C-alpha positions in Angstrom: 0.0 0.0 0.0 1.5 3.4 -1.0 2.0 6.0 1.7 -0.5 8.4 0.3 -3.3 5.8 0.9 -2.4 6.0 4.6 -3.3 9.7 4.3 -6.8 8.7 2.9 -5.9 9.9 -0.6 -7.7 8.3 -3.5 -6.4 5.9 -6.1 -4.1 7.1 -8.9 -1.6 5.6 -11.2 1.3 6.6 -8.9 0.0 4.0 -6.4 0.5 1.4 -9.1 4.0 2.6 -9.7 4.7 2.2 -6.0 3.4 -1.4 -6.2 5.7 -2.1 -9.1 8.6 -0.9 -7.0 7.7 -3.1 -4.1 7.4 -6.1 -6.5 10.7 -5.4 -8.2 12.4 -5.1 -4.8 10.9 -8.3 -3.5 12.0 -10.2 -6.7 15.5 -9.0 -6.3 16.0 -9.1 -2.5 13.6 -11.9 -1.6 12.0 -9.8 1.2 9.7 -6.9 1.6 11.4 -3.5 1.6 9.0 -1.9 4.0 7.3 -3.2 7.1 4.7 -1.6 9.3 7.3 0.2 11.5 9.1 1.7 8.5 5.8 2.8 6.9 4.9 4.7 10.1 8.3 6.5 9.8 7.6 7.3 6.1 4.2 8.7 7.0 5.7 10.8 9.8 8.3 12.2 7.4 5.6 13.1 4.9 3.6 14.8 7.6 6.6 16.9 8.6 7.2 17.9 5.0 10.4 16.0 4.6 11.2 15.5 0.9 10.6 11.9 -0.1 12.6 9.0 1.4 16.2 8.4 1.3 16.3 4.7 1.0 15.0 3.7 4.5 15.1 0.1 3.4 18.1 -2.2 2.7 19.6 -2.0 -0.8 19.0 -4.9 -3.2 21.8 -7.4 -3.4 25.0 -6.2 -5.2 24.6 -9.0 -7.8 22.1 -6.6 -9.5 23.1 -3.5 -11.4 23.4 -0.1 -9.9 20.9 1.1 -12.5 18.2 -1.4 -11.3 18.9 -0.3 -7.7 18.5 3.4 -8.8 15.2 2.8 -10.6 13.8 1.0 -7.6 14.8 3.9 -5.3 13.2 6.3 -7.8 10.0 4.3 -7.9 9.8 3.9 -4.1 9.8 7.6 -3.4 7.2 8.3 -0.6 6.0 11.5 -2.4 3.6 10.4 -5.1 4.3 13.5 -7.2 8.0 12.6 -7.4 7.6 9.1 -8.6 8.3 8.3 -12.3 5.6 7.6 -14.8 5.5 4.3 -16.6 6.8 6.0 -19.7 9.9 7.3 -17.7 10.5 3.8 -16.3 10.5 2.3 -19.8 
């Protein structure tokens, strides 16, 4: 669930992009990037107007490219308006 849904915002395509980032991370790392405790921290950062997230989760294994790691970080930005579109990802 993207952070903006925790703020009672409605569905938009940016939420799907977040879901894609979660899926990519799980496929690479074999674990979830964000648990309930971390999500609470992300929400708190959003409420205090901090800009996005600076990788609050562990990086994907080094066996994967830096480019893949960077795109996952870009996609998993807590601020929905700073996430890429599907066109930018492609």
